[in-house]
C-alpha positions in Angstrom: -2.7 6.3 -27.4 -2.9 2.7 -26.7 -4.8 0.3 -29.3 -5.3 -3.5 -29.2 -2.8 -3.9 -31.3 -0.1 -2.4 -28.9 1.7 -4.6 -26.2 0.5 -3.9 -22.2 3.9 -2.6 -21.7 4.0 0.0 -24.3 3.3 3.4 -24.0 1.1 5.6 -25.5 1.9 7.0 -29.2 1.4 10.5 -28.4 2.1 11.3 -32.1 -0.1 9.2 -33.9 -3.2 10.2 -35.2 -6.1 8.2 -34.5 -9.5 9.6 -33.7 -12.2 7.4 -31.4 -15.5 7.4 -33.2 -18.7 6.1 -31.9 -22.6 5.1 -33.1 -25.3 5.0 -30.3 -29.0 3.8 -30.9 -31.9 3.0 -28.3 -32.8 -0.6 -29.3 -35.4 -3.0 -27.9 -34.6 -4.7 -24.5 -31.8 -7.2 -24.4 -30.3 -9.4 -21.9 -26.7 -8.8 -21.3 -25.3 -11.7 -20.0 -26.5 -13.2 -23.3 -25.0 -11.0 -25.2 -21.9 -12.0 -23.7 -22.5 -15.4 -23.8 -22.7 -14.8 -27.8 -19.6 -12.8 -27.6 -17.7 -16.0 -26.4 -13.6 -16.2 -27.9 -14.0 -11.7 -27.5 -12.8 -9.7 -24.4 -15.9 -9.2 -22.4 -16.9 -6.7 -19.6 -19.8 -6.6 -17.1 -20.9 -4.1 -14.4 -24.2 -3.9 -12.8 -25.7 -3.2 -9.3 -29.1 -3.6 -8.7 -29.4 -0.7 -6.6 -27.7 1.5 -9.2 -29.9 2.3 -12.4 -27.3 2.0 -15.1 -26.1 -1.6 -16.0 -23.0 -2.1 -18.8 -22.2 -4.8 -20.9 -19.8 -4.9 -23.9 -17.0 -6.7 -25.6 -14.4 -6.4 -28.1 -11.5 -3.3 -28.0 -11.9 -0.3 -29.5 -9.0 1.1 -27.5 -6.5 -0.6 -24.8 -4.8 1.1 -22.2 -2.1 0.5 -19.8 0.4 1.6 -17.4 2.8 0.1 -14.8 4.7 1.5 -11.6 3.6 4.1 -8.6 2.1 6.9 -11.3 0.5 4.3 -13.0 -3.0 6.3 -12.3 -1.7 9.5 -13.5 -0.5 7.6 -16.9 -3.6 6.1 -17.2 -5.8 9.5 -16.8 -3.4 11.2 -19.2 -3.9 8.3 -21.8 -7.7 8.7 -21.4 -7.6 12.3 -22.0 -5.9 11.4 -25.3 -8.2 9.3 -26.0 -11.0 11.3 -25.9 -9.9 14.2 -27.3 -11.6 15.1 -30.5 -13.8 11.8 -30.5 -16.7 12.1 -32.2 -20.0 10.7 -31.7 -22.7 10.0 -34.0 -26.6 8.7 -33.6 -28.4 9.4 -30.3 -26.7 11.5 -27.4 -28.6 9.8 -24.7 -25.5 10.0 -21.5 -26.0 6.4 -20.6 -24.8 5.3 -24.3 -21.8 7.3 -23.9 -18.2 5.4 -24.5 -16.9 4.0 -21.3 -13.6 2.8 -20.5 -13.7 -0.8 -18.1 -10.7 -1.8 -15.9 -8.8 -1.5 -13.0 -5.3 -1.5 -10.8 -3.6 -4.6 -9.4 -3.4 -4.2 -5.6 0.6 -3.4 -5.4 2.0 -1.0 -7.7 4.9 -3.2 -7.9 2.5 -5.5 -9.7 4.6 -7.9 -12.6 2.2 -10.1 -14.2 2.5 -13.2 -14.1 1.5 -16.8 -13.1 -2.1 -16.5 -13.1 -1.9 -12.7 -13.6 0.0 -13.1 -16.3 -2.4 -10.9 -18.6 -3.3 -8.0 -15.9 -1.1 -5.3 -15.8 -0.5 -2.8 -12.8 -3.4 -0.7 -14.6 -5.5 -1.6 -17.5 -8.4 -0.3 -19.3 -10.5 -1.4 -22.0 -12.9 0.4 -24.3 -15.5 -2.1 -26.1 -16.1 -2.3 -29.6 -19.5 -3.0 -28.7 -21.4 -1.9 -25.4 -25.1 -2.3 -24.3 -26.2 0.0 -21.5 -29.3 -0.6 -19.5 -31.6 2.1 -17.4 -34.9 2.4 -16.5 -35.9 -0.6 -19.0 -34.4 0.9 -21.7 -31.4 -0.3 -23.7 -28.6 1.6 -25.9 -26.4 0.0 -28.1 -22.5 1.8 -28.7 -20.2 0.7 -31.6 -17.1 2.1 -31.5 -13.3 2.3 -33.2 -10.3 3.9 -33.4 -9.9 5.0 -37.5 -7.4 6.2 -39.2 -8.1 10.3 -39.0 -7.8 10.6 -42.8 -10.0 7.8 -43.2 -13.5 9.7 -44.8 -16.1 10.1 -41.9 -18.6 8.8 -44.1 -16.9 5.0 -44.1 -16.2 5.0 -40.5 -19.7 5.8 -40.1 -21.3 3.2 -42.5 -18.8 0.7 -40.3 -19.7 1.4 -37.2 -23.6 1.1 -38.0 -23.1 -2.0 -40.0 -21.7 -3.3 -36.7 -24.7 -2.2 -34.8 -27.2 -3.7 -37.3 -25.5 -7.2 -37.0 -25.6 -7.0 -33.2 -29.1 -6.2 -33.0 -29.8 -9.1 -35.7 -27.4 -11.3 -33.0 -29.4 -10.1 -30.2 -32.8 -11.1 -31.7 -31.8 -14.7 -32.2 -32.3 -17.4 -29.7 -30.5 -17.4 -26.7 -26.5 -19.0 -26.7 -26.9 -22.3 -24.7 -25.4 -22.2 -21.7 -22.3 -24.6 -21.3 -22.9 -27.7 -18.6 -22.1 -26.7 -14.9 -18.6 -26.6 -13.8 -16.9 -30.2 -13.0 -14.9 -29.6 -10.1 -11.7 -32.3 -10.0 -9.1 -30.5 -7.2 -9.8 -27.3 -4.7 -6.5 -26.6 -2.8 -5.5 -24.1 -0.2 -1.8 -23.2 -0.2 -1.8 -21.7 3.2 -2.4 -24.2 6.4 -3.6 -23.2 9.5 -0.6 -23.3 11.1 1.1 -20.9 8.9 -1.6 -18.6 9.0 -1.2 -18.7 12.9 2.0 -17.6 12.0 1.2 -14.9 10.0 -1.7 -13.3 12.8 0.6 -13.6 15.5 3.3 -11.6 13.6 0.8 -9.3 12.7 -0.4 -8.9 16.3 3.0 -8.7 17.8 3.5 -5.8 15.3 0.6 -3.8 16.1 1.3 -4.5 20.2 4.7 -2.9 19.5 3.0 0.4 18.0 4.2 -0.5 14.3 0.6 -0.5 13.1 -2.2 -0.1 14.3 -4.2 -2.7 11.6 -3.2 -5.0 8.7 -5.4 -6.6 6.5 -4.0 -10.6 5.5 -5.7 -12.7 2.7 -5.5 -16.8 2.2 -6.0 -17.9 -1.8 -8.2 -21.4 -2.9 -7.3 -23.0 -6.4 -10.2 -25.0 -8.0 -9.4 -26.7 -11.3 -12.2 -27.9 -13.5 -12.8 -30.4 -16.0 -13.4 -27.7 -18.7 -12.7 -23.9 -18.8 -14.5 -21.9 -16.6 -17.4 -19.8 -17.6 -17.2 -16.4 -16.0 -20.6 -15.7 -17.4 -22.2 -18.5 -15.7 -20.4 -17.4 -12.3 -22.0 -14.0 -13.2 -25.8 -15.3 -13.8 -25.0 -17.0 -10.3 -23.7 -14.2 -8.4 -26.2 -11.9 -10.0 -29.6 -14.4 -8.2 -27.7 -14.5 -4.9 -26.2 -11.4 -4.4 -28.5 -8.7 -6.3 -27.2 -6.0 -3.6 -23.5 -6.1 -4.9 -21.4 -4.9 -7.5 -21.2 -7.7 -9.8 -18.3 -7.2 -12.1 -16.7 -9.3 -15.3 -13.2 -8.2 -17.1 -12.0 -10.5 -19.5 -9.0 -9.0 -20.9 -8.4 -11.4 -23.2 -10.7 -14.9 -23.9 -10.5 -17.0 -21.1 -8.4 -14.7 -19.0 -11.0 -13.2 -16.6 -11.4 -11.4 -13.1 -14.6 -11.1 -11.6 -16.8 -11.1 -8.8 -19.4 -9.7 -6.5 -18.1 -7.0 -4.0 -21.0 -5.1 -1.6 -17.6 -2.3 -1.5 -17.7 0.8 -3.2 -14.5 2.4 -3.6 -15.4 5.8 -5.2 -18.5 6.7 -7.3 -18.0 10.1 -9.0 -20.8 12.1 -10.9 -21.1 16.0 -11.7 -18.7 16.5 -8.8 -20.6 14.6 -6.2 -18.3 11.8 -4.4 -19.9 8.8 -2.9 -17.6 6.0 -1.2 -17.7 4.1 1.9 -16.2 2.5 5.0 -16.9 -1.4 5.2 -15.3 -3.3 7.8 -16.1 -5.7 10.7 -18.1 -8.9 10.0 -20.7 -11.7 11.4 -22.4 -14.4 9.7 -26.0 -14.5 9.0 -28.2 -16.2 11.7 -30.7 -19.0 10.7 -33.5 -16.8 12.2 -34.2 -13.1 12.4 -33.5 -13.1 16.0 -30.4 -15.2 15.9 -29.5 -12.3 12.8 -30.2 -9.7 14.9 -28.5 -11.1 17.7 -25.1 -11.7 15.4 -25.8 -7.9 14.2 -25.9 -6.8 17.9 -23.2 -8.8 18.7 -20.8 -7.2 16.1 -21.9 -3.3 16.6 -21.1 -3.9 20.3 -17.7 -5.5 20.0 -14.6 -3.3 20.5 -12.5 -5.2 18.4 -14.8 -4.5 15.4 -15.6 -1.1 16.2 -12.1 0.0 16.4 -10.9 -2.0 12.9 -14.2 0.0 11.5 -13.2 3.5 12.7 -10.0 2.8 11.7 -11.5 2.7 7.7 -14.0 5.3 8.5 -11.1 8.2 9.3 -8.7 6.9 7.0 -11.6 7.8 4.3 -12.2 10.9 6.1 -8.5 11.9 6.0 -7.9 11.1 2.2 -11.3 12.7 1.1 -11.2 16.4 3.1 -8.7 17.7 0.9 -10.7 17.2 -1.9 -14.2 18.2 -0.6 -16.7 21.5 -0.1 -18.8 19.7 2.1 -18.1 16.3 3.6 -21.1 14.2 5.4 -19.7 11.4 7.6 -22.4 9.9 9.8 -21.3 9.5 13.7 -22.6 5.4 14.1 -22.2 2.7 11.1 -24.8 1.0 10.1 -25.3 -2.9 9.3 -25.2 -4.0 5.7 -26.5 -7.5 5.4 -25.8 -9.5 2.6 -26.7 -13.3 1.8 -24.0 -15.0 3.7 -22.5 -12.2 5.9 -23.3 -8.8 7.7 -20.7 -6.1 7.7 -20.2 -2.6 9.6 -20.9 -0.2 6.9 -20.8 3.8 7.2 -21.7 6.0 3.8 -19.7 8.8 3.1 -20.7 11.7 0.8 -18.7 14.8 -0.4 -19.3 17.8 -2.6 -16.1 18.1 -4.3 -14.4 21.3 -4.5 -13.9 21.7 -8.2 -14.4 18.5 -10.9 -12.3 15.8 -9.8 -12.0 12.6 -11.9 -13.2 9.4 -10.4 -9.7 8.6 -10.7 -8.3 11.3 -8.9 -10.2 9.7 -5.9 -9.6 6.1 -6.9 -5.4 6.9 -6.6 -6.3 8.5 -3.2 -8.5 5.8 -1.7 -6.6 2.9 -2.7 -5.8 0.9 -0.6 -8.5 1.9 2.4 -7.7 0.3 5.2 -10.5 -2.2 4.9 -8.6 -4.2 2.6 -4.8 -2.8 3.3 -4.5 -1.7 6.9 -3.4 1.5 8.5 -1.1 3.6 8.5 -1.0 2.7 4.7 2.8 2.4 4.5 3.2 -0.2 7.3 0.6 -2.2 6.5 1.7 -2.5 3.1 5.0 -3.4 4.2 3.6 -6.0 6.6 1.4 -7.6 3.5 4.4 -7.8 1.6 6.6 -9.4 4.2 3.7 -11.7 5.7 2.0 -13.1 2.7 3.4 -15.5 0.5 1.1 -15.0 -2.5 0.8 -12.5 -5.6 -2.9 -10.2 -5.0 -2.7 -9.6 -8.4 -6.2 -7.6 -8.7 -7.6 -9.1 -5.6 -8.4 -6.0 -3.2 -7.7 -3.7 -5.8 -10.2 -1.0 -7.9 -12.4 -2.4 -10.5 -14.7 -0.4 -12.3 -15.7 2.1 -15.4 -14.8 5.7 -16.3 -16.4 7.9 -19.1 -15.0 10.9 -21.2 -16.1 13.5 -18.4 -14.1 11.5 -16.1 -17.2 10.4 -13.9 -17.3 6.5 -12.9 -17.9 3.6 -10.3 -15.4 1.8 -8.9 -15.7 -1.1 -6.4 -13.2 -2.7 -4.5 -12.3 -6.3 -5.7 -13.3 -8.5 -3.1 -15.4 -12.2 -2.8 -13.7 -12.4 -6.1 -11.9 -15.0 -8.2 -9.2 -14.8 -11.5 -9.5 -18.0 -14.0 -7.3 -18.8 -16.9 -8.8 -21.7 -18.8 -10.3 -24.5 -16.0 -7.9 -22.9 -13.2 -9.8 -20.6 -10.8 -8.3 -18.9 -8.1 -10.2 -17.1 -5.3 -9.2 -14.7 -2.5 -10.3 -14.0 1.1 -9.1 -11.7 3.8 -9.3 -10.8 7.3 -8.5 -7.5 9.1 -6.1 -7.9 12.0 -5.8 -5.8 15.0 -4.3 -6.0 18.4 -7.4 -8.4 19.5 -7.2 -10.8 16.3 -7.6 -14.6 17.1 -5.9 -16.5 14.0 -8.7 -19.1 14.3 -11.5 -16.9 14.4 -10.1 -14.8 11.4 -9.2 -18.4 9.6 -13.3 -18.9 10.0 -14.1 -15.4 8.7 -12.0 -16.2 5.2 -13.5 -19.3 5.2 -16.7 -17.5 5.1 -15.6 -15.0 2.3 -14.7 -17.8 0.2 -18.1 -19.1 -0.3 -19.6 -16.6 -2.5 -17.6 -17.5 -4.9 -16.9 -20.8 -4.7 -20.8 -21.5 -4.5 -21.2 -19.9 -8.3 -18.2 -21.7 -9.9 -19.7 -24.6 -8.5 -16.8 -25.8 -5.7 -18.3 -25.7 -2.7 -18.8 -29.6 -2.3 
């Protein structure tokens, strides 16, 4: 089991005997982002989608788990099982208030933390010391810690209650002042249009030669500001503009944050029921309802877009089928409309054969052809050979998991990582045989906009 005192590279210390304790109570309504702002200087976490009833925010570190390499998902799952073994919960037993681990994976299992991603291991999960959960107008507070098993239980419970009292007092104080808006000093797109064209041409040549059917290639943007980036401010702006996306924050340590607003669900598991999706094919939004509908029809009827989407649907079907007792995949995609973009979207639902943890499905589904390509191995090889930058956690799973193995993970697109006053943004495009480099360049420009705008760097 890992705790905050252990380094990212350390393995779980199976022999040590710490016990996870938590204390929960229902409290008066509270503002999640205000709590996060007051917790500046701590590790911070956030997860919300306005069409999903449960919203979560937390700060501090009660336990931290990390793993590297190809077996990282299985090794993280073992650590989670060890962490929750013998865990003790006090106070109210509402399922919404149960302790959860927030975290995710890097896109590549070969990821080595460095540069702007230096604080983000290949797989990393943190159980916050303080968590707020909100559902249907109700709010629960949970405090947690790992304590020596020899410490009297009454002493541990008193520590948890005192922390809860302090949090409630803080929540009742005036809202924290937001820092001034980010002042952009410089924005850079390291990959030139000429190099992008060469990448896409290389990819379509490989596809025409039958080496693969699709590959997703990405660009990045670096933005430097006059002061440290405020991730809570970014979340606030994303929440007002993209309520129909999964907004997330994973600030592994103060000032080292990964955040975004992704429309793409990778896996949601609850009581042996799975919800996932295929999301591929893009168009901008129209200035009028008629123009918007015309763009959607053009996307829906476009052979290139439908082929790209069908590859994702079939791959999701193949990867879920071995786990499923029943599987529901619609024959035709729908149109998913967001503020500045619309996509082809197919929801996929399954009743699982037995209880599989959400991480079982995360490990099976990542990366889908929507963010990697098809076939998987050939696409990943092409990405490694063609891209000139480190993806880090971009386009990878991020979300939460609880002691039952239930949880929700999105695909971390429309995302940015920041350290201090520098933010790095990513945008990708699915490349198939018919792809045209300049059109794909324009598509990535469109995908940069949500985070550029939320950061104040879209001028």
